[in-house]
C-alpha positions, 0 to 999 in steps of 0.5 A, a space after each residue: 165234272 173235272 178230274 179230282 185234284 191230286 193232293 198229298 199230305 201226311 197222316 199226322 193228326 193236324 193234316 187229317 183234322 184240317 183236310 177231313 171236310 174237304 177230302 170227304 166232299 163236305 166243303 160246298 163248291 170245293 173241287 174233289 180230291 184224290 188223296 195220297 198220304 205221305 210223310 213230308 220228306 216224300 212230299 218235299 221230293 214230290 214238289 221238287 219233281 213237280 208231282 201232285 196238284 196240291 202238297 203239304 211240304 216243309 217251308 224249307 223246300 220252298 226256295 226250290 219249288 216256288 217257280 212251279 208252285 204257289 204258297 197258299 195262305 192257309 192250311 199249313 202249320 205255324 205256331 208258337 211253342 211248337 218247335 223241334 227239340 234236340 234230345 240227348 241221353 243226359 241233361 247238358 248244354 248246347 256247347 256239349 254238342 260241339 263236334 258231336 253226331 246228331 240225327 235229323 229227319 231230313 236236311 230239306 226240312 224246316 226243323 233242320 234249318 231251325 237247328 242249323 240257325 240255332 247251332 250257328 248261334 249256340 254251339 261253338 265250332 258247330 256240331 259234327 256229323 249229321 245223320 239223316 234217319 227216319 223220324 221214328 228211329 231217331 229217339 231209339 238211336 239216341 237212347 241206344 247211343 248210336 248218335 249223340 243227339 237227335 232232332 225230333 218233331 211232331 208228337 215226339 215233343 210229348 213222348 220223348 220222356 218215355 225213352 228216358 231222354 232229356 231235352 237239350 234245347 228247343 229250336 222254336 224257343 230260340 227262334 221265337 226269342 231271337 225273332 219274335 215271330 211264330 215258327 214256320 213248319 209246314 206249308 200248303 202249295 199248289 201248282 201255279 199252272 192251275 191258274 190264279 182263279 183256281 188257286 184262290 178257290 183252293 185257298 178258300 176251300 182249305 180255309 173252309 175245311 179248317 173252320 168246319 173242323 173247328 166247328 165240329 171237332 168230333 166229325 174228323 175224329 175217326 179219320 184222324 185216329 185211323 191214320 194216326 199210326 197207333 197214336 194215343 188219342 190224347 196225344 193226337 188231341 195235343 198234336 192238333 191243339 199245338 199245330 192247328 191255330 189261327 195261322 192255319 186259317 190265314 198266314 196273315 202278316 206275322 205268318 208271312 214275316 216268319 216264312 220270309 224271315 226263316 228263308 232269308 236267314 237260311 239263305 244268308 247261312 248258305 242253306 237255301 237259295 235266296 228267295 225272289 222278291 215276289 216268290 211268296 206272292 199269292 193271287 
């Protein structure tokens, strides 16, 4: 038997839900996995260093890693109504952020690209200083007045009111309104050196794992909650419902259009290197 493939994904409920069956050897014929849990800013860095066979990364990092890694057409996170939010202490308008300090979870994230594209359209003169903070420190920093606003992701959509914060703007809403496309968030990539046949096997295994999770939603519950970092089970269910959808099973035409659209717009703003013509090709 060959050695297990090294995979890294986040402990977030959508990832543990999607990969439960595969990680536990329940997907017929799928290669064994050696799983590492890591937040997406860490897996982005792993991809840039060429570490790991299969990684969950931000779509924003693809322009830097697609020579060594291929984008798998399934297993990731795209969707509608699930974009990052800009939060403030008091209700306001986009123009109020002009020259202000904003905390973000990473500058190599899809959330950050969506934020910068939104600000270019909506904040006259642009925002001021951008501070990178761990995502779990952003809402407290806004609440305590250490920053003027914060860009938040994931389950913060459901919990920001607990910090007494207001949603100034929804980055996904802006993206969907201006493009009509779903919001590309997290991608699954695999080493091109594994070869085309193995990459197709990995895509099939990821797709089967997703479908098995849908077929028996209780099977993964203990695994999801074990790694959900004290998240309320109801919030974990909301998280899965928002981020695991038809695009997780297959990117499809709209999914690929969304990814290319995001990275093309970001390249035009000088935020990422331009994509090659066949950079997203899989097969």
